[in-house]
C-alpha positions in Angstrom: -17.8 -10.8 -4.4 -17.7 -12.4 -1.0 -14.6 -14.4 -1.9 -12.8 -11.6 -3.8 -9.2 -11.4 -2.8 -7.3 -8.6 -4.6 -4.0 -10.0 -3.2 -4.4 -12.9 -5.6 -4.1 -10.5 -8.5 -0.7 -9.2 -7.6 1.0 -11.5 -10.1 -0.9 -9.8 -12.9 1.0 -6.5 -12.3 3.7 -6.0 -14.9 7.2 -6.9 -13.6 8.6 -3.4 -14.2 5.6 -1.6 -12.7 6.4 0.5 -9.6 4.1 0.0 -6.7 3.7 1.8 -3.4 1.6 0.3 -0.6 0.8 2.5 2.4 -0.7 0.8 5.4 -2.1 2.1 8.7 -0.4 0.7 11.8 -3.7 0.4 13.6 -5.7 -0.9 10.6 -9.0 -2.1 11.9 -10.7 -3.2 8.7 -8.4 -6.0 7.6 -5.1 -7.6 8.5 -2.1 -5.9 7.0 -0.1 -9.2 7.1 -2.7 -10.9 4.9 -3.1 -8.0 2.5 -0.5 -5.2 2.2 2.5 -7.3 3.3 1.4 -10.3 1.1 0.9 -8.2 -2.0 4.3 -6.5 -1.4 6.0 -9.9 -1.2 4.4 -11.0 -4.5 5.3 -7.8 -6.5 8.2 -8.1 -8.9 8.9 -4.5 -9.8 10.2 -1.5 -7.8 8.1 -1.6 -4.6 7.8 -0.1 -1.2 5.7 -1.1 1.8 5.3 1.7 4.3 3.4 1.5 7.6 2.3 4.8 8.9 2.6 4.7 12.7 -0.3 5.4 15.1 -3.1 5.7 12.6 -6.2 3.8 11.7 -7.7 3.0 8.3 -9.6 6.3 7.8 -6.9 8.5 9.4 -5.1 8.6 6.0 -7.9 10.8 4.8 -7.9 13.1 7.8 -5.1 13.6 10.4 -2.4 11.7 8.4 -3.4 13.1 5.1 -0.3 15.3 4.8 2.1 12.5 5.8 0.5 10.0 3.3 0.4 12.6 0.5 4.1 13.3 1.0 4.9 9.6 0.8 2.9 9.2 -2.4 4.3 12.4 -4.0 7.9 11.3 -3.2 7.2 7.9 -4.7 5.6 9.4 -7.8 8.5 11.8 -8.3 11.0 8.9 -8.1 9.3 6.2 -10.2 6.4 7.6 -12.2 7.3 11.1 -13.2 
């Protein structure tokens, strides 16, 4: 598990599958460039990479919850509904 790198699995996602990646601008647990941005670059279907400004990793569950939920809901309505 120590060498597990989910980004390496991006090519396994179906080419037509829509994917939304939401990143925290002040992400403190990992490097967005190595994870979110890299996955986004490898995806082949409809995709969006959004960085939410001025938040850290866990803020998506608290003070940025409404912003992130709106992003996800709008994405769902456009691609997955």
